[in-house]
DSSP file (Angstrom, degrees, kcal/mol; ACC not computed):
  #  RESIDUE AA STRUCTURE BP1 BP2  ACC     N-H-->O    O-->H-N    N-H-->O    O-->H-N    TCO  KAPPA ALPHA  PHI   PSI    X-CA   Y-CA   Z-CA
    1    1 A M              0   0    0      0, 0.0     2,-0.2     0, 0.0     0, 0.0   0.000 360.0 360.0 360.0 126.2    4.2  -33.2   51.9
    2    2 A A        -     0   0    0      1,-0.1     2,-0.2     3,-0.0     0, 0.0  -0.449 360.0-118.9 -78.0 143.0    7.4  -31.4   50.4
    3    3 A Q        -     0   0    0     -2,-0.2     2,-1.1     1,-0.1    -1,-0.1  -0.573  20.7-122.8 -79.0 143.6    6.9  -28.4   48.2
    4    4 A D        -     0   0    0     -2,-0.2    84,-0.5     2,-0.0     2,-0.3  -0.737  36.1-164.6 -85.4  97.5    8.3  -28.7   44.7
    5    5 A Y  E     -A   87   0A   0     -2,-1.1     2,-0.4    82,-0.2    82,-0.3  -0.630   6.7-168.0 -84.8 141.4   10.7  -25.7   44.6
    6    6 A Q  E     -A   86   0A   0     80,-2.4    80,-2.7    -2,-0.3     2,-0.6  -0.966  24.4-127.2-123.4 144.8   12.2  -24.3   41.3
    7    7 A H  E     -A   85   0A   0     -2,-0.4     2,-0.4    78,-0.3    78,-0.3  -0.858  41.2-179.3 -85.2 117.2   14.9  -21.9   40.9
    8    8 A V  E     -A   84   0A   0     76,-2.7    76,-2.0    -2,-0.6     2,-0.3  -0.937  19.8-154.2-131.1 141.3   13.4  -19.1   38.6
    9    9 A M  E     -A   83   0A   0     -2,-0.4     2,-0.4    74,-0.2    74,-0.2  -0.841  33.0-105.7-112.4 147.5   14.7  -15.9   37.1
   10   10 A H        -     0   0    0     72,-3.8    72,-0.0    -2,-0.3    24,-0.0  -0.575  32.6-171.0 -74.1 135.3   12.6  -13.0   36.2
   11   11 A T        +     0   0    0     -2,-0.4     2,-0.3     2,-0.1    -1,-0.1   0.466  56.1  65.7-111.8  -2.5   12.3  -12.9   32.3
   12   12 A F  S    S-     0   0    0     26,-0.0    26,-0.1     1,-0.0    25,-0.0  -0.916  76.0-113.9-127.1 160.4   10.7   -9.5   31.6
   13   13 A E        -     0   0    0     -2,-0.3    -2,-0.1     1,-0.1     2,-0.0  -0.306  32.8-101.0 -81.3 157.5   11.7   -5.9   32.0
   14   14 A P        -     0   0    0      0, 0.0     2,-0.6     0, 0.0    64,-0.2  -0.351  35.7-127.2 -64.4 161.4   10.2   -3.3   34.4
   15   15 A V  B     +C   77   0B   0     62,-2.5    62,-1.8    -2,-0.0     2,-0.3  -0.943  53.8 115.2-115.6 121.2    7.8   -0.9   32.7
   16   16 A F        -     0   0    0     -2,-0.6     2,-0.2    60,-0.2    60,-0.1  -0.978  33.0-167.5-161.7 163.4    8.6    2.8   33.2
   17   17 A D    >   -     0   0    0     -2,-0.3     3,-1.3    54,-0.1    91,-0.0  -0.846  52.4 -77.0-144.2-166.2    9.6    6.0   31.5
   18   18 A E  T 3  S+     0   0    0     -2,-0.2    91,-0.0     1,-0.2    -2,-0.0   0.309 126.4  54.7 -82.1  14.3   10.8    9.5   32.4
   19   19 A N  T 3  S+     0   0    0     90,-0.1     2,-0.4    56,-0.0    -1,-0.2   0.358  72.6 127.9-117.1  -5.0    7.1   10.4   33.3
   20   20 A S    <   +     0   0    0     -3,-1.3    55,-0.2     1,-0.2    54,-0.1  -0.410  30.2 177.5 -69.7 122.1    6.5    7.7   35.8
   21   21 A R        +     0   0    0     53,-2.9    91,-3.6    -2,-0.4    92,-1.2   0.746  65.0  33.7 -97.8 -27.3    5.2    9.2   39.1
   22   22 A I  E     -de  75 113B   0     52,-1.6    54,-3.0    89,-0.2     2,-0.5  -0.973  63.7-150.8-129.2 143.3    4.5    6.0   41.1
   23   23 A L  E     -de  76 114B   0     90,-2.1    92,-2.3    -2,-0.4     2,-0.6  -0.969   9.1-162.4-108.8 127.0    6.2    2.5   41.2
   24   24 A I  E     -de  77 115B   0     52,-2.9    54,-1.9    -2,-0.5     2,-0.5  -0.934  10.8-161.7-106.3 124.1    4.1   -0.5   42.1
   25   25 A L  E     -de  78 116B   0     90,-3.3    92,-2.6    -2,-0.6    54,-0.3  -0.907   8.6-172.1-113.3 127.9    6.2   -3.4   43.2
   26   26 A G  E     -d   79   0B   0     52,-2.2    54,-2.4    -2,-0.5    55,-0.2  -0.408  33.5-114.8 -94.8-177.8    5.0   -7.1   43.3
   27   27 A T  S    S-     0   0    0      1,-0.3    54,-1.5    90,-0.3    -1,-0.1   0.948  76.7 -41.5 -85.9 -64.2    7.1   -9.9   44.8
   28   28 A F  S    S-     0   0    0     52,-0.1    -1,-0.3    51,-0.1    54,-0.1  -0.961  73.6 -78.0-162.2 150.0    7.8  -12.1   41.7
   29   29 A P        -     0   0    0      0, 0.0    10,-0.1     0, 0.0    50,-0.0  -0.260  44.5-122.5 -57.1 135.2    5.7  -13.3   38.8
   30   30 A S     >  -     0   0    0      1,-0.1     4,-2.5    59,-0.0     5,-0.2  -0.183  32.0 -99.5 -66.2 172.0    3.3  -16.1   39.2
   31   31 A V  H  > S+     0   0    0      1,-0.2     4,-2.0     2,-0.2     5,-0.1   0.930 128.0  49.4 -60.1 -43.9    3.4  -19.2   37.1
   32   32 A K  H  > S+     0   0    0      1,-0.2     4,-2.5     2,-0.2    -1,-0.2   0.836 113.3  46.5 -65.7 -36.9    0.6  -17.7   34.9
   33   33 A S  H  >>S+     0   0    0      2,-0.2     5,-1.6     1,-0.2     4,-1.1   0.856 111.3  50.3 -76.2 -31.1    2.5  -14.4   34.6
   34   34 A R  H  <5S+     0   0    0     -4,-2.5    -2,-0.2     2,-0.2    -1,-0.2   0.869 113.1  48.3 -75.3 -32.9    5.8  -16.2   33.8
   35   35 A E  H  <5S+     0   0    0     -4,-2.0    -2,-0.2     1,-0.2    -1,-0.2   0.921 116.6  41.6 -66.2 -46.7    3.8  -18.2   31.1
   36   36 A N  H  <5S-     0   0    0     -4,-2.5    -1,-0.2     2,-0.2    -2,-0.2   0.630 106.1-131.8 -77.6 -13.8    2.3  -14.9   29.7
   37   37 A N  T  <5S+     0   0    0     -4,-1.1     2,-0.3     1,-0.2    -3,-0.2   0.858  74.5  81.2  59.6  38.6    5.7  -13.1   30.0
   38   38 A F  S   <S-     0   0    0     -5,-1.6     3,-0.5    -6,-0.1    -2,-0.2  -0.971  86.1 -76.3-163.0 164.4    4.1  -10.1   31.8
   39   39 A Y  S    S+     0   0    0     -2,-0.3    40,-0.0     1,-0.2    38,-0.0  -0.211 104.1   5.1 -69.0 144.2    2.8   -8.8   35.0
   40   40 A Y  S    S+     0   0    0      1,-0.1     8,-0.2     7,-0.1    -1,-0.2   0.923  73.8 154.9  48.8  54.4   -0.4   -9.9   36.6
   41   41 A G        +     0   0    0     -3,-0.5    -1,-0.1   -11,-0.1    -2,-0.1   0.571  33.0 108.4 -85.2  -9.5   -1.3  -12.5   33.9
   42   42 A H  S >  S-     0   0    0      1,-0.2     3,-2.1     2,-0.1    -9,-0.0  -0.612  73.0-135.3 -74.4 124.8   -3.5  -14.7   36.1
   43   43 A P  T 3  S+     0   0    0      0, 0.0    -1,-0.2     0, 0.0    -2,-0.0   0.765 103.5  51.0 -48.2 -37.0   -7.0  -14.1   34.7
   44   44 A Q  T 3  S+     0   0    0      2,-0.0     2,-0.3    -3,-0.0    -2,-0.1   0.578  81.8 109.7 -87.6  -7.3   -8.4  -13.8   38.3
   45   45 A N    <   -     0   0    0     -3,-2.1     4,-0.3     1,-0.1     3,-0.3  -0.522  60.0-152.3 -67.4 129.0   -5.7  -11.2   39.5
   46   46 A R     >  +     0   0    0     97,-2.5     4,-3.0    -2,-0.3     5,-0.3   0.393  63.7 106.3 -91.9   3.8   -7.5   -8.0   39.9
   47   47 A F  H  > S+     0   0    0      1,-0.2     4,-2.3     2,-0.2     5,-0.2   0.901  82.2  43.2 -42.2 -61.0   -4.6   -5.6   39.3
   48   48 A W  H  > S+     0   0    0     -3,-0.3     4,-2.6    -8,-0.2    -1,-0.2   0.924 113.9  53.4 -56.7 -46.9   -5.7   -4.4   35.8
   49   49 A Q  H  > S+     0   0    0     -4,-0.3     4,-2.7     1,-0.2    -1,-0.2   0.916 109.4  47.1 -59.5 -46.0   -9.3   -4.1   36.9
   50   50 A V  H  X S+     0   0    0     -4,-3.0     4,-1.9     1,-0.2    -1,-0.2   0.914 113.6  47.9 -64.3 -41.9   -8.4   -1.9   39.9
   51   51 A L  H  X S+     0   0    0     -4,-2.3     4,-1.6    -5,-0.3    -1,-0.2   0.912 112.6  48.5 -60.1 -43.2   -6.1    0.4   37.9
   52   52 A A  H  X>S+     0   0    0     -4,-2.6     5,-2.4     1,-0.2     4,-0.6   0.849 111.8  49.2 -74.0 -35.6   -8.6    0.8   35.2
   53   53 A G  H  <5S+     0   0    0     -4,-2.7    -1,-0.2    -5,-0.2    -2,-0.2   0.854 111.7  48.1 -60.2 -38.5  -11.3    1.6   37.7
   54   54 A L  H  <5S+     0   0    0     -4,-1.9    -2,-0.2     1,-0.2    -1,-0.2   0.782 117.4  41.8 -79.7 -25.6   -9.2    4.1   39.5
   55   55 A T  H  <5S-     0   0    0     -4,-1.6    -1,-0.2    -5,-0.2    -2,-0.2   0.550 107.5-122.3 -94.2  -4.9   -8.2    5.9   36.1
   56   56 A G  T  <5S+     0   0    0     -4,-0.6     2,-0.3     1,-0.2    -3,-0.2   0.852  71.7 121.9  63.2  35.4  -11.6    5.6   34.6
   57   57 A E      < -     0   0    0     -5,-2.4    -1,-0.2    -6,-0.2    -2,-0.2  -0.832  67.9 -93.2-120.2 161.2  -10.3    3.6   31.6
   58   58 A S        -     0   0    0     -2,-0.3    -1,-0.0     1,-0.1    -5,-0.0  -0.402  50.1 -90.6 -74.4 156.1  -11.2    0.3   30.3
   59   59 A V        -     0   0    0     -2,-0.1    -1,-0.1     1,-0.1   -10,-0.1  -0.476  44.0-125.6 -71.3 123.8   -9.2   -2.7   31.3
   60   60 A P        -     0   0    0      0, 0.0    -1,-0.1     0, 0.0    -8,-0.1  -0.308  23.6-171.7 -62.8 150.1   -6.2   -3.4   28.9
   61   61 A D        +     0   0    0    -13,-0.0     2,-0.1     1,-0.0   -13,-0.0   0.826  55.1  50.6-113.5 -48.0   -6.1   -6.6   27.4
   62   62 A T  S  > S-     0   0    0      1,-0.1     4,-2.6     4,-0.0     5,-0.2  -0.428  83.3-109.4 -86.6 166.9   -2.8   -7.2   25.5
   63   63 A I  H  > S+     0   0    0      1,-0.2     4,-2.6     2,-0.2     3,-0.2   0.963 121.4  49.9 -61.7 -50.3    0.7   -6.7   26.6
   64   64 A P  H  > S+     0   0    0      0, 0.0     4,-2.4     0, 0.0    -1,-0.2   0.867 111.6  49.4 -49.0 -44.0    1.1   -3.8   24.4
   65   65 A E  H  > S+     0   0    0      2,-0.2     4,-2.3     1,-0.2    -2,-0.2   0.896 110.3  52.3 -62.5 -40.3   -2.2   -2.2   25.7
   66   66 A K  H  X S+     0   0    0     -4,-2.6     4,-3.3    -3,-0.2     5,-0.2   0.954 109.7  47.0 -65.9 -49.3   -1.1   -2.8   29.2
   67   67 A K  H  X S+     0   0    0     -4,-2.6     4,-2.5     1,-0.2     5,-0.3   0.939 113.9  47.0 -60.5 -45.9    2.3   -1.0   28.7
   68   68 A I  H  X S+     0   0    0     -4,-2.4     4,-2.1     1,-0.2    -1,-0.2   0.855 110.9  52.8 -64.3 -35.0    0.7    1.9   27.0
   69   69 A F  H  X S+     0   0    0     -4,-2.3     4,-1.4     2,-0.2    -2,-0.2   0.934 112.4  45.7 -62.2 -47.3   -2.0    2.1   29.8
   70   70 A L  H  <>S+     0   0    0     -4,-3.3     5,-3.1     1,-0.2    -2,-0.2   0.941 115.2  44.4 -65.5 -43.0    0.7    2.2   32.5
   71   71 A L  H ><5S+     0   0    0     -4,-2.5     3,-1.1    -5,-0.2    -1,-0.2   0.872 111.1  53.7 -66.9 -36.0    2.9    4.8   30.8
   72   72 A K  H 3<5S+     0   0    0     -4,-2.1    -1,-0.2    -5,-0.3    -2,-0.2   0.811 114.0  43.3 -72.6 -21.6    0.0    7.1   29.9
   73   73 A N  T 3<5S-     0   0    0     -4,-1.4    -1,-0.3    -3,-0.1    -2,-0.2   0.263 116.1-115.0-101.8  16.6   -1.1    7.0   33.6
   74   74 A H  T < 5 +     0   0    0     -3,-1.1   -53,-2.9     1,-0.2   -52,-1.6   0.843  65.5 145.7  53.2  43.6    2.5    7.5   34.8
   75   75 A I  E   < - d   0  22B   0     -5,-3.1     2,-0.4   -55,-0.2    -1,-0.2  -0.933  31.4-164.9-109.3 122.6    2.7    4.2   36.5
   76   76 A A  E     - d   0  23B   0    -54,-3.0   -52,-2.9    -2,-0.5     2,-0.3  -0.864  10.7-167.2 -99.4 137.9    5.9    2.1   36.7
   77   77 A I  E     +Cd  15  24B   0    -62,-1.8   -62,-2.5    -2,-0.4     2,-0.3  -0.970  19.6 134.4-127.3 150.7    5.7   -1.5   37.7
   78   78 A W  E     - d   0  25B   0    -54,-1.9   -52,-2.2    -2,-0.3     2,-0.3  -0.889  44.2-100.3-164.7-171.1    8.3   -4.1   38.7
   79   79 A D  E     - d   0  26B   0    -54,-0.3   -52,-0.2    -2,-0.3   -51,-0.1  -0.904  17.5-132.6-127.1 153.7    9.0   -6.8   41.2
   80   80 A V  S    S+     0   0    0    -54,-2.4    20,-2.4    -2,-0.3     2,-0.4   0.712  93.5  55.8 -77.8 -16.4   11.2   -6.7   44.3
   81   81 A I  E     + B   0  99A   0    -54,-1.5     3,-0.1    18,-0.3    -2,-0.1  -0.908  51.9 179.2-120.1 138.6   12.8  -10.0   43.4
   82   82 A V  E    S+     0   0A   0     16,-2.9   -72,-3.8     1,-0.4     2,-0.3   0.508  78.0  12.9-111.6 -12.0   14.6  -10.9   40.1
   83   83 A E  E    S+AB   9  98A   0     15,-1.2    15,-2.7   -74,-0.2    -1,-0.4  -0.928  74.4 132.6-163.6 138.5   15.6  -14.4   40.9
   84   84 A C  E     -A    8   0A   0    -76,-2.0   -76,-2.7    -2,-0.3     2,-0.5  -0.964  53.5 -90.6-166.8 172.3   14.6  -17.0   43.8
   85   85 A D  E     +AB   7  95A   0     10,-3.0    10,-2.1    -2,-0.3     2,-0.3  -0.926  52.2 169.3 -91.7 130.8   13.5  -20.4   44.7
   86   86 A I  E     -A    6   0A   0    -80,-2.7   -80,-2.4    -2,-0.5     2,-0.7  -0.989  36.4-134.0-141.7 146.2    9.7  -20.7   44.6
   87   87 A A  E >  S-A    5   0A   0      3,-0.4     3,-1.9    -2,-0.3     2,-0.4  -0.903  74.7 -56.3 -93.7 108.5    7.1  -23.4   44.8
   88   88 A G  T 3  S-     0   0    0     -2,-0.7   -82,-0.0   -84,-0.5    -2,-0.0  -0.431 109.3 -33.8  65.1-116.9    4.5  -22.6   42.2
   89   89 A S  T 3  S+     0   0    0     -2,-0.4     2,-0.8   -59,-0.1    -1,-0.2   0.166  95.5 134.0-121.7  18.2    3.2  -19.1   42.7
   90   90 A S    X   -     0   0    0     -3,-1.9     3,-1.3     1,-0.2    -3,-0.4  -0.551  38.1-168.1 -82.7 111.6    3.3  -19.1   46.5
   91   91 A D  G >  S+     0   0    0     -2,-0.8     3,-1.4     1,-0.3    -1,-0.2   0.845  87.4  63.6 -63.9 -31.8    4.8  -16.0   47.8
   92   92 A S  G 3  S+     0   0    0      1,-0.3    -1,-0.3    -3,-0.1    -2,-0.1   0.714 100.7  55.7 -68.1 -13.7    5.1  -17.6   51.3
   93   93 A S  G <  S+     0   0    0     -3,-1.3    -1,-0.3    -6,-0.2    -2,-0.2   0.540  76.5 124.3 -88.9 -10.7    7.6  -20.2   49.7
   94   94 A I    <   +     0   0    0     -3,-1.4     2,-0.3    -4,-0.4    -8,-0.2  -0.225  30.1 149.4 -59.9 136.3   10.0  -17.7   48.3
   95   95 A K  E     +B   85   0A   0    -10,-2.1   -10,-3.0     1,-0.2    -2,-0.0  -0.945  46.1  45.8-156.4 173.8   13.7  -18.2   49.5
   96   96 A N  E    S-     0   0A   0     -2,-0.3     2,-0.2   -12,-0.2    -1,-0.2   0.954  81.1-165.5  50.5  61.7   17.3  -17.6   48.2
   97   97 A V  E     -     0   0A   0    -13,-0.2   -13,-0.2    -3,-0.1    -1,-0.2  -0.481  27.1-166.1 -78.8 137.9   16.2  -14.2   47.0
   98   98 A V  E     -B   83   0A   0    -15,-2.7   -16,-2.9    -2,-0.2   -15,-1.2  -0.967  28.3-140.4-116.5 112.6   18.2  -12.0   44.6
   99   99 A P  E     -B   81   0A   0      0, 0.0   -18,-0.3     0, 0.0     2,-0.1  -0.330  16.3-105.5 -76.9 155.7   16.6   -8.6   44.9
  100  100 A A        -     0   0    0    -20,-2.4     2,-1.2   -21,-0.1     3,-0.1  -0.474  27.5-116.9 -71.8 145.4   15.9   -6.3   41.9
  101  101 A D    >   -     0   0    0      1,-0.2     3,-1.7    -2,-0.1     4,-0.2  -0.745  33.8-176.0 -82.3  90.0   18.2   -3.2   41.4
  102  102 A L  T >> S+     0   0    0     -2,-1.2     4,-2.5     1,-0.3     3,-1.4   0.661  70.5  79.8 -65.7 -16.9   15.4   -0.7   41.8
  103  103 A S  H 3> S+     0   0    0      1,-0.3     4,-2.2     2,-0.2    -1,-0.3   0.797  76.5  72.6 -66.2 -21.7   17.8    2.1   41.0
  104  104 A R  H <4 S+     0   0    0     -3,-1.7    -1,-0.3     2,-0.2    -2,-0.2   0.884 112.4  26.2 -57.2 -36.4   17.4    1.2   37.4
  105  105 A V  H X> S+     0   0    0     -3,-1.4     4,-1.9    -4,-0.2     3,-1.7   0.916 119.5  54.8 -82.3 -54.7   13.9    2.8   37.7
  106  106 A L  H 3< S+     0   0    0     -4,-2.5    -3,-0.2     1,-0.3    -2,-0.2   0.696 105.9  51.9 -73.4 -23.1   14.3    5.3   40.4
  107  107 A Q  T 3< S+     0   0    0     -4,-2.2    -1,-0.3    -5,-0.2    -3,-0.1   0.650 119.6  34.8 -86.6  -9.5   17.3    7.0   38.8
  108  108 A K  T <4 S+     0   0    0     -3,-1.7    -2,-0.2    -5,-0.2    -1,-0.1   0.598 111.8  59.2-112.3 -14.0   15.5    7.5   35.5
  109  109 A A  S  < S-     0   0    0     -4,-1.9     2,-1.7   -90,-0.1   -91,-0.1  -0.918  80.2-124.4-120.7 144.4   11.8    8.2   36.5
  110  110 A P        -     0   0    0      0, 0.0     2,-0.2     0, 0.0    -4,-0.1  -0.316  40.9-176.6 -75.4  51.0   10.6   11.0   38.8
  111  111 A V        -     0   0    0     -2,-1.7   -89,-0.2     1,-0.2   -90,-0.2  -0.369  15.3-177.2 -63.5 119.7    8.9    8.4   41.2
  112  112 A K        +     0   0    0    -91,-3.6     2,-0.4     1,-0.3   -90,-0.2   0.817  69.7  12.3 -90.0 -38.9    7.0   10.4   44.0
  113  113 A Q  E     -e   22   0B   0    -92,-1.2   -90,-2.1    52,-0.1     2,-0.4  -0.990  62.4-143.5-141.4 150.3    5.9    7.2   45.9
  114  114 A I  E     -e   23   0B   0     22,-0.5    24,-1.8    -2,-0.4     2,-0.3  -0.884  20.7-167.0-106.0 143.5    6.6    3.4   45.9
  115  115 A F  E     -ef  24 138B   0    -92,-2.3   -90,-3.3    -2,-0.4     2,-0.5  -0.977  12.7-141.9-130.1 142.9    3.8    1.1   46.6
  116  116 A A  E     -ef  25 139B   0     22,-3.0    24,-2.3    -2,-0.3     2,-1.4  -0.905  11.7-140.7-106.3 134.8    3.8   -2.7   47.5
  117  117 A N  E    S- f   0 140B   0    -92,-2.6     4,-0.3    -2,-0.5   -90,-0.3  -0.739  78.5 -16.6 -90.3  86.8    1.1   -5.0   45.9
  118  118 A G  S  > S-     0   0    0     22,-2.2     4,-1.9    -2,-1.4    22,-0.2  -0.151  85.3 -73.7 104.1 162.1    0.7   -7.0   49.1
  119  119 A N  H  > S+     0   0    0      2,-0.2     4,-2.8     1,-0.2     5,-0.2   0.899 123.2  53.5 -64.2 -44.1    2.3   -7.8   52.4
  120  120 A K  H  > S+     0   0    0      2,-0.2     4,-2.8     1,-0.2     5,-0.2   0.932 108.9  49.7 -63.6 -51.2    5.1  -10.1   50.9
  121  121 A A  H  > S+     0   0    0     -4,-0.3     4,-2.3     1,-0.2    -1,-0.2   0.953 111.3  49.8 -51.0 -53.8    6.2   -7.4   48.5
  122  122 A C  H  X S+     0   0    0     -4,-1.9     4,-3.1     1,-0.2    -2,-0.2   0.932 111.8  47.6 -49.0 -53.1    6.3   -4.9   51.4
  123  123 A E  H  X S+     0   0    0     -4,-2.8     4,-1.8     1,-0.2    -1,-0.2   0.901 113.0  46.9 -61.2 -41.6    8.4   -7.1   53.6
  124  124 A L  H  X S+     0   0    0     -4,-2.8     4,-2.6    -5,-0.2     5,-0.5   0.862 112.0  51.3 -69.7 -33.7   10.9   -8.0   50.9
  125  125 A Y  H  X>S+     0   0    0     -4,-2.3     5,-2.4    -5,-0.2     4,-1.9   0.947 111.2  48.3 -61.1 -55.6   11.2   -4.4   49.9
  126  126 A R  H  <5S+     0   0    0     -4,-3.1    -2,-0.2     1,-0.2    -1,-0.2   0.847 117.7  41.4 -54.8 -35.2   11.9   -3.5   53.5
  127  127 A K  H  <5S+     0   0    0     -4,-1.8    -2,-0.2    -5,-0.2    -1,-0.2   0.926 131.0  17.3 -80.8 -45.2   14.4   -6.2   53.9
  128  128 A Y  H  <5S+     0   0    0     -4,-2.6     4,-0.2    -5,-0.1    -3,-0.2   0.837 131.3  28.3-104.1 -39.9   16.4   -6.1   50.6
  129  129 A A  T >X5S+     0   0    0     -4,-1.9     4,-2.9    -5,-0.5     3,-0.9   0.838 104.1  65.7 -98.2 -31.1   15.7   -2.7   48.8
  130  130 A M  H 3><S+     0   0    0     -5,-2.4     4,-2.4     1,-0.3     5,-0.2   0.826  97.3  56.9 -61.3 -35.3   14.9   -0.1   51.4
  131  131 A P  H 34 S+     0   0    0      0, 0.0    -1,-0.3     0, 0.0    -2,-0.1   0.740 115.3  40.0 -62.2 -26.1   18.4   -0.2   52.9
  132  132 A K  H <4 S+     0   0    0     -3,-0.9    -2,-0.2    -4,-0.2    -3,-0.1   0.829 125.9  29.9 -91.4 -37.9   19.8    0.6   49.5
  133  133 A V  H  < S-     0   0    0     -4,-2.9    -3,-0.2     2,-0.1     3,-0.1   0.691  88.7-145.6 -95.5 -17.0   17.4    3.2   48.1
  134  134 A G     <  +     0   0    0     -4,-2.4     2,-0.4    -5,-0.4    -4,-0.1   0.821  53.2 127.5  59.3  38.5   16.4    4.6   51.5
  135  135 A R        -     0   0    0     -5,-0.2    -1,-0.2    -6,-0.1    -2,-0.1  -0.964  56.8-123.0-123.9 142.8   12.7    5.4   50.4
  136  136 A E        -     0   0    0     -2,-0.4   -22,-0.5    -3,-0.1     2,-0.3  -0.312  21.8-143.4 -72.7 165.3    9.7    4.2   52.3
  137  137 A I        -     0   0    0    -24,-0.1     2,-0.6    -2,-0.0   -22,-0.2  -0.962   7.0-133.6-130.8 147.2    7.0    2.1   50.7
  138  138 A V  E     -f  115   0B   0    -24,-1.8   -22,-3.0    -2,-0.3     2,-0.5  -0.916  23.1-136.1-101.6 122.0    3.2    2.1   51.2
  139  139 A K  E     -f  116   0B   0     -2,-0.6   -22,-0.1   -24,-0.2   -20,-0.1  -0.621  24.9-174.9 -79.6 121.0    1.7   -1.3   51.6
  140  140 A L  E     -f  117   0B   0    -24,-2.3   -22,-2.2    -2,-0.5   -18,-0.2  -0.827  37.1 -88.4-110.2 153.7   -1.5   -2.0   49.6
  141  141 A P        -     0   0    0      0, 0.0    -1,-0.0     0, 0.0     2,-0.0  -0.367  51.7 -99.7 -57.4 137.0   -3.7   -5.1   49.7
  142  142 A S        -     0   0    0    -25,-0.2     8,-0.1     1,-0.1   -24,-0.1  -0.328  20.7-151.6 -64.4 134.2   -2.6   -7.8   47.3
  143  143 A T        +     0   0    0     -3,-0.1   -97,-2.5   -98,-0.1   -96,-0.1   0.469  58.2 124.2 -86.2   4.5   -4.7   -7.9   44.2
  144  144 A S  S >  S-     0   0    0    -99,-0.2     3,-2.2     1,-0.1   -99,-0.1  -0.257  74.8-123.0 -62.5 145.2   -4.0  -11.6   43.9
  145  145 A P  T 3  S+     0   0    0      0, 0.0     3,-0.2     0, 0.0    -1,-0.1   0.750 111.5  69.7 -62.8 -15.3   -7.0  -13.9   43.8
  146  146 A A  T 3  S+     0   0    0      1,-0.2     2,-1.1     2,-0.1     3,-0.2   0.671  83.5  74.5 -73.4 -15.3   -5.5  -15.7   46.9
  147  147 A N    X   +     0   0    0     -3,-2.2     3,-1.3     1,-0.2    -1,-0.2  -0.502  58.5 153.9 -95.0  65.1   -6.5  -12.4   48.8
  148  148 A A  T 3   +     0   0    0     -2,-1.1    -1,-0.2     1,-0.3    -2,-0.1   0.526  57.3  76.9 -73.3  -7.6  -10.3  -13.4   48.7
  149  149 A A  T 3  S+     0   0    0     -3,-0.2     2,-0.6     1,-0.1    -1,-0.3   0.691  87.3  72.0 -75.6 -14.3  -10.9  -11.2   51.9
  150  150 A F  S <  S-     0   0    0     -3,-1.3    -1,-0.1    -8,-0.1     2,-0.1  -0.921  73.5-155.9-108.4 118.0  -10.8   -8.2   49.7
  151  151 A T     >  -     0   0    0     -2,-0.6     4,-2.2     1,-0.1     5,-0.2  -0.300  36.4-104.3 -75.6 168.2  -13.6   -7.6   47.4
  152  152 A L  H  > S+     0   0    0      1,-0.2     4,-3.0     2,-0.2     5,-0.2   0.946 122.5  53.8 -60.0 -46.1  -12.9   -5.6   44.2
  153  153 A D  H  > S+     0   0    0      1,-0.2     4,-2.3     2,-0.2    -1,-0.2   0.905 110.3  45.0 -49.7 -45.8  -14.7   -2.6   45.9
  154  154 A R  H  > S+     0   0    0      2,-0.2     4,-2.2     1,-0.2    -1,-0.2   0.840 111.8  53.3 -79.2 -22.4  -12.5   -2.7   49.0
  155  155 A L  H  X S+     0   0    0     -4,-2.2     4,-3.1     2,-0.2     5,-0.2   0.974 109.7  48.5 -60.0 -56.8   -9.5   -3.1   46.8
  156  156 A M  H  X S+     0   0    0     -4,-3.0     4,-0.8     2,-0.2    -2,-0.2   0.877 110.0  50.2 -42.3 -50.3  -10.4   -0.1   44.9
  157  157 A E  H >< S+     0   0    0     -4,-2.3     3,-0.8    -5,-0.2     4,-0.3   0.961 115.6  43.9 -61.8 -50.5  -11.0    2.0   48.1
  158  158 A Q  H >< S+     0   0    0     -4,-2.2     3,-1.3     1,-0.3    -2,-0.2   0.934 116.1  46.2 -64.1 -45.9   -7.6    0.9   49.5
  159  159 A W  H >< S+     0   0    0     -4,-3.1     3,-1.9     1,-0.2     4,-0.4   0.501  86.9  90.0 -73.1  -5.4   -5.7    1.5   46.2
  160  160 A S  G X<  +     0   0    0     -3,-0.8     3,-1.3    -4,-0.8     4,-0.4   0.746  68.9  77.7 -65.5 -21.6   -7.4    4.8   45.7
  161  161 A K  G <  S+     0   0    0     -3,-1.3     3,-0.4     1,-0.3     4,-0.4   0.672  82.3  66.9 -67.8 -10.5   -4.5    6.5   47.6
  162  162 A I  G X> S+     0   0    0     -3,-1.9     3,-1.7     1,-0.2     4,-0.7   0.865  84.9  72.2 -73.4 -28.5   -2.2    6.1   44.4
  163  163 A T  H X> S+     0   0    0     -3,-1.3     4,-0.7    -4,-0.4     3,-0.6   0.756  86.6  63.1 -63.0 -26.6   -4.4    8.6   42.5
  164  164 A Y  H 34 S+     0   0    0     -3,-0.4     3,-0.4    -4,-0.4    -1,-0.3   0.849 104.2  47.4 -48.3 -43.7   -3.0   11.4   44.5
  165  165 A Y  H <4 S+     0   0    0     -3,-1.7    -1,-0.2    -4,-0.4    -2,-0.2   0.606 104.2  62.0 -81.1 -16.0    0.4   10.8   43.1
  166  166 A L  H << S+     0   0    0     -4,-0.7    -1,-0.2    -3,-0.6    -2,-0.2   0.634  84.6  91.0 -87.1 -16.7   -0.8   10.5   39.6
  167  167 A Q  S  < S-     0   0    0     -4,-0.7     2,-0.7    -3,-0.4    -3,-0.0  -0.386  92.9 -97.3 -75.4 158.3   -2.1   14.0   39.4
  168  168 A E              0   0    0      1,-0.2    -1,-0.1    -2,-0.1    -2,-0.1  -0.673 360.0 360.0 -72.8 109.9    0.2   16.9   38.1
  169  169 A N              0   0    0     -2,-0.7    -1,-0.2    -4,-0.2    -3,-0.0   0.245 360.0 360.0-161.5 360.0    1.4   18.5   41.4
């Protein structure tokens, strides 16, 4: 059965400011995230739960709450890709990639470490962005509901390495 590919463009901006200490990169917004017009919009995606748990805050609900939460905690988020052909939300189907210009964030924010939300984000970063920005990335397990092998507790344990970079040092 042939996959139904769509050519899709990223429709929302990265979230960052002059205090962002880490940059978390996904691959490309899921269908749900594109519908919601913001990152990690699928209700089963554990991204917001993990970050809230690690910062000791409640899970943000609305887009404005999510932006405030990220900036308050010195977290920048974006995706590695701004345009591609994709079948649904399947990262493994991504082709004809147009990478994001990460210098938009990295030149304005004092990012100490870049993290990948999942294998595909890491792979795409290393292929398209790393040669340009020259910075290593730390791969974290995907918070996607498709990553059922990782319980919320296991995700929090792996993602806890971001907290070192969020402290004043």
